[in-house]
Structure formats: C-alpha cells, structure tokens
C-alpha positions in Angstrom: -27.2 -35.7 -13.5 -30.5 -34.0 -12.4 -29.0 -33.4 -9.0 -25.8 -31.9 -10.4 -27.9 -29.7 -12.7 -30.0 -28.6 -9.8 -27.0 -27.6 -7.7 -25.4 -25.8 -10.6 -28.7 -23.8 -11.3 -29.0 -22.9 -7.6 -25.4 -21.7 -7.5 -25.9 -19.6 -10.6 -29.1 -18.1 -9.3 -27.3 -17.2 -6.0 -24.4 -15.7 -7.9 -26.8 -13.7 -10.1 -28.6 -12.5 -7.0 -25.4 -11.3 -5.4 -24.3 -9.5 -8.6 -27.7 -7.8 -8.9 -27.6 -6.7 -5.3 -24.1 -5.2 -5.6 -24.9 -3.5 -8.9 -28.1 -2.1 -7.5 -26.4 -0.5 -4.5 -23.6 0.9 -6.6 -25.9 2.6 -9.2 -26.6 6.3 -8.8 -30.0 7.9 -9.3 -29.2 9.3 -12.7 -31.3 11.8 -14.7 -30.6 13.3 -18.1 -28.3 11.5 -20.6 -28.3 8.1 -18.8 -28.2 4.6 -20.3 -31.7 3.1 -20.0 -30.3 -0.4 -19.3 -27.4 0.2 -16.9 -28.7 3.5 -15.6 -25.2 4.9 -15.8 -24.3 8.3 -17.2 -24.0 8.2 -21.0 -23.3 11.9 -21.7 -22.2 15.2 -20.3 -25.7 16.1 -19.1 -26.1 13.0 -16.9 -26.7 14.2 -13.3 -26.3 12.0 -10.2 -29.2 13.4 -8.3 -28.5 11.4 -5.1 -24.9 12.7 -5.0 -26.0 16.3 -5.5 -28.8 16.0 -3.0 -26.7 14.5 -0.1 -23.7 16.7 -0.8 -25.9 19.9 -0.7 -27.8 18.5 2.3 -24.6 18.0 4.3 -23.3 21.5 3.2 -26.6 22.9 4.6 -26.0 21.1 7.9 -22.6 22.7 8.1 -24.1 26.1 7.3 -26.9 25.6 9.9 -24.5 24.5 12.7 -22.2 27.5 11.9 -25.1 29.9 12.1 -26.2 28.3 15.3 -22.8 28.6 16.9 -22.5 32.2 15.7 -25.8 33.0 17.3 -25.0 31.4 20.7 -21.4 32.4 20.8 -20.3 32.9 24.4 -16.6 33.4 25.1 -17.1 33.3 28.9 -19.3 30.2 29.2 -19.0 28.1 26.0 -21.4 25.2 25.4 -20.6 21.7 24.2 -21.2 22.6 20.6 -19.0 25.7 20.7 -16.2 23.8 22.4 -16.3 21.1 19.7 -16.3 23.7 16.9 -13.5 25.7 18.5 -11.4 22.5 18.9 -11.8 21.7 15.2 -10.9 25.2 14.2 -7.8 25.2 16.5 -6.8 21.9 15.0 -7.0 23.2 11.5 -5.2 26.4 12.3 -2.4 24.4 13.8 -2.0 22.4 10.7 -1.8 25.6 8.6 0.7 27.3 10.9 3.0 24.3 10.8 2.9 24.1 7.0 2.0 27.4 5.3 4.5 30.3 5.1 3.0 33.6 5.8 -0.7 34.4 6.1 -3.6 33.8 3.6 -7.2 34.4 4.7 -8.6 31.9 2.2 -6.6 28.8 3.3 -8.1 28.4 6.8 -11.8 28.5 5.8 -11.0 26.3 2.8 -9.2 23.6 4.9 -11.9 23.7 7.6 -14.7 23.3 5.0 -12.8 20.4 3.4 -12.2 18.6 6.6 -15.8 18.9 7.9 -17.6 18.4 4.6 -15.6 15.4 3.4 -15.9 13.8 6.9 -19.7 14.2 6.8 -19.9 12.8 3.3 -17.8 9.9 4.4 -19.9 9.4 7.5 -22.9 8.6 5.3 -21.2 5.2 4.8 -21.9 4.5 8.5 -25.6 4.4 7.9 -26.9 0.7 7.3 -26.3 0.0 3.7 -29.8 -1.1 2.9 -31.7 1.6 4.9 -31.7 4.6 2.6 -32.1 2.6 -0.6 -35.1 0.9 1.0 -36.7 4.2 2.0 -36.0 5.5 -1.5 -37.7 2.5 -3.1 -40.8 3.2 -1.0 -41.2 6.6 -2.5 -40.4 5.4 -6.1 -36.7 5.9 -6.2 -35.3 2.6 -7.5 -31.6 3.5 -7.3 -30.0 5.5 -4.5 -26.3 5.8 -3.6 -26.2 7.9 -0.5 -22.4 8.3 0.0 -21.2 11.2 -2.2 -17.5 10.3 -1.9 -18.2 6.8 -3.4 -19.0 8.7 -6.6 -15.8 9.6 -8.4 -17.4 12.8 -9.8 -17.6 14.2 -6.2 -13.9 13.5 -5.4 -12.7 14.9 -8.7 -14.9 18.0 -8.3 -13.3 18.6 -4.9 -9.7 17.9 -6.2 -10.1 20.0 -9.3 -11.3 22.9 -7.3 -8.2 22.7 -5.1 -6.1 22.3 -8.3 -7.5 25.5 -9.7 -6.5 27.3 -6.5 -3.0 25.7 -6.7 -2.6 27.1 -10.3 -4.0 30.5 -9.2 -1.6 30.9 -6.3 1.4 29.6 -8.3 0.9 32.3 -10.9 0.0 35.0 -8.3 3.0 34.3 -6.1 5.7 33.3 -8.6 4.3 35.3 -11.6 3.6 33.7 -15.0 7.4 33.7 -15.9 8.4 32.3 -12.6 5.8 29.5 -12.8 6.9 28.7 -16.4 10.6 28.7 -15.3 9.6 26.0 -12.8 8.5 23.7 -15.6 11.7 24.5 -17.6 14.4 24.1 -15.0 13.0 21.9 -12.2 14.1 19.3 -11.1 17.2 18.6 -13.3 18.4 22.1 -14.3 18.8 23.8 -17.6 20.6 21.0 -19.5 17.5 18.7 -19.4 14.7 21.0 -20.2 12.6 18.5 -22.2 12.8 16.0 -19.3 12.0 18.8 -16.8 8.8 19.7 -18.7 7.6 16.2 -18.7 8.4 15.6 -15.1 6.8 18.9 -14.0 3.6 18.2 -15.9 3.4 14.7 -14.3 4.0 16.2 -10.9 1.3 18.8 -11.3 -1.3 16.4 -12.7 -0.5 13.9 -9.9 -1.9 16.4 -7.3 -5.6 16.3 -8.3 -5.4 12.7 -9.3 -3.9 11.6 -5.9 -6.5 13.7 -4.0 -9.5 12.3 -6.0 -8.5 8.7 -6.4 -7.3 8.1 -2.8 -10.5 9.3 -1.3 -12.7 7.6 -3.9 -10.8 4.3 -3.7 -10.9 4.0 0.1 -14.6 5.0 0.4 -15.7 2.7 -2.5 -13.8 -0.2 -1.0 -15.4 0.4 2.4 -18.9 0.5 0.8 -18.1 -2.9 -0.8 -17.2 -4.5 2.5 -20.4 -3.3 4.1 -22.3 -4.8 1.2 -20.5 -8.1 1.6 -21.3 -8.2 5.3 -24.9 -7.4 4.5 -25.0 -10.4 2.2 -24.1 -12.6 5.1 -27.3 -11.5 6.7 -29.2 -12.6 3.6 -27.6 -16.0 3.8 -28.6 -16.2 7.5 -32.3 -16.4 6.6 -31.8 -19.9 5.2 -32.8 -22.4 7.9 -30.4 -23.4 10.7 -27.7 -21.3 9.2 -29.3 -18.4 11.1 -27.6 -19.5 14.3 -24.2 -19.3 12.7 -24.3 -16.6 10.1 -26.3 -13.9 12.0 -23.9 -13.7 15.0 -21.0 -13.7 12.5 -22.6 -10.8 10.7 -23.1 -8.8 13.9 -19.5 -9.3 14.9 -18.1 -8.4 11.5 -20.4 -5.4 11.1 -19.5 -3.9 14.4 -15.7 -4.6 13.8 -15.8 -3.0 10.4 -17.9 -0.1 11.7 -15.3 0.8 14.3 -12.4 0.4 11.9 -14.2 2.3 9.1 -14.9 5.2 11.4 -11.1 5.6 11.7 -10.8 5.3 7.9 -13.4 8.0 7.1 -11.7 10.4 9.6 -8.3 9.7 8.2 -9.3 10.2 4.6 -10.9 13.6 5.5 -7.7 14.6 7.4 -5.4 13.5 4.5 -7.5 15.4 1.9 -7.3 18.5 4.1 -3.5 18.2 4.8 -2.6 17.6 1.2 -4.6 20.6 0.2 -2.7 22.7 2.7 0.6 21.2 1.6 0.0 21.8 -2.1 -1.1 25.4 -1.5 1.9 26.0 0.7 4.1 24.8 -2.1 2.3 27.2 -4.4 3.2 30.0 -2.0 6.9 29.4 -2.1 9.1 31.3 -4.5 11.0 28.2 -5.6 
C-alpha cells in the first residue's frame, strides 16, 4: 500500500508540474484589471504588455528595414536586402492583380504590411520556448508570452481592422442602398428576404471570425507542441533516461521546427490572401 501510494503521489506531482509549466508559458504579462490568482484579464482595462511590446517591436523592425532600403535604394546595382524586399513586393502585387478589379492605392501597402508583420509575429514561435520567459524572469517579469499571434486579442485586432475596411469599401463602392440591397436579396432573391438577411449577416461575421480564429488556432497549437517537446527534455534529466529522451527531443524539435516554419509562412500568406479577396468582393457592384 505504501508503495502504491508513493507511485500515485509521484505521478500526481509530475502531472501538477506539467500543468503548472504549461499554464505559466501560456499566461500573458497582464497589467490593469487582471485576476490576482490566474493573472488573466478580468476587465476591459487589462493590458497584455508582452503582446503589445513584441508587436510594436516587430513593427519597428519593419519600419527600420523599410527606411534602410529606402536610403540605400539602387536600381542599377541592388543589394541582397533590396532584392529580397523587391521580391516580396512583387509577390504581393501579383496576388492583388490576380484578385482585385481596378486599382486601389491602399490595398497593396495593407497586404504587404499584413504579410510581413504577421510572419514576423509568427516567427517569434521559432525562438526556444523557455529562452525569453527565462530572461524575463531574471529581470523580474514572472509571466511572458512572446508570440503575439498566440494571443487571441492580437488576431481579432487584425481581423476587425480588416473588417472595418471591408465595411467601408462596401458602402463606398456599392452605396448605402446597394449594400443594404445585398442583405435583402442575396443569395435567394426577393421571395426569401428574412432568410437572406440571416444568411448575409452570418456571411459577413464569418469574415473576421475566420481570419482571427484560423491564425490564433494554428499558432496556439504550434506553441503547445513546442512546450510538449520541451517537457521531454525535462524528463531527460532523470538518470539513464537521458540517453533515450534527449536524442528524441532533438529529433522532434528539429522536425517540428522545419514543419512549423512552413506553417507560420502559410498562415501569414492565408491572412493576406483572404484580406485581398474580401476587399476585392467589397469592390464589386454585386
């Protein structure tokens, strides 16, 4: 009985340690109206400082690189950085030309910003999962979640900004009456107006929801996998298991790193393409 109790207590302690590790790494640095026990936001004025800091930091990196390229712009003998930037710009412009009818000077800068900024925020997930929280702990920050796109507030802020532009261009291009007519007579015609209204509202609300939840879900899941792989390293410190678990962790970590690099790129691309598609739909008269 004593042996069984000891095994059970050890198992519970290990499970508790895993839970605490996961909860710690998934908790934002919250200030303002925050729950003192869970450290989660408990009101409107709860700010996730780490999300804001890393988002603005990466936006500053984009601005700095853009300024640098502008200063050293050389059409006759472009450098490596200029070639990279021009390739990204050409790629974005091609997506817009293939999708958007007519010209709109706002869409290209918006799509380019979304692609690069979302990719950089996603790329924070490639940094070792314990590194930045450990550095934060050394300077007195006990909770740090460095990947902005694993915070649903970030993805919804991005998607709602795009949604506001969708509404603006729908009203600007179609006119208030034309946009209202779309709710009344699409998709089933004038004989099913109540159904049309419900379907059109669902269709419109699905746009920001799909943008926000797809990006958040994929990045959050990727972060969880990195944590689970890191926990294998924790188990590897226990005796002879080091010879088995540590090589396994290295292989899994490298494999997931390569795969996740494709995921973060694909998610940034999808967010940009859907933004272009939704804005192109807003620019049609139908």
